[in-house]
Phi, psi and omega in degrees: 000155180271169181293325180295319181293318179296322181294314179296321180295320180290326178292319179295319180295318180293319179293321179294321180292321179293321178294320179293318179295322179295319178294320179296321178295318181291322177291323178296320178295320178294319180295321178296320179297315180298314181294330183281317189257338180255104183261166181298318176297325178294316178298317179296318180295317179295317178298319179296316180296316179298317178299315182293325183282325191241329189247354182281162176298327180257042184290169181297317181295321178294320178297320179294319177298316180294324178294321176297319178296318178298315179298318179296317180292324177296320178295320178294320178297317180297317179297316180291326177294318177298318178296317180298318179296321178299312182290329174295315179293323177296318178298319178297316179294322179294327178288328187255336186241108181293331179292323177293318178301313180297318180298315181295315181297317179294317184286314188269328185250002178052042177273158182217165176277160178300143179064032180236136177257132180241131179249123180257125181263000000 
């Protein structure tokens, strides 16, 4: 080999070693920080919180789904209650007002009086 090639090879090796040592120092510093500030009780507490929030039977996402279902069912109950009140009042009117009864029977059931012709459009 020539002197130039040996010189370049030794510079690359020295630069690579310095880069590796620099990475080891930064990883060592990070590892020391992790060992100092992240303790086993902290890891256990974080793991417990994550489990309770995302993987538990009563997780936040499950609670949100159930709350949406509750809201949907409350809206359905309100709608059915309004319908029930309408039919109760209609039933009351049919019991007390013969003209309302005749109107409903003619409109919905297409009934007619004897000798009467009804044209439906």
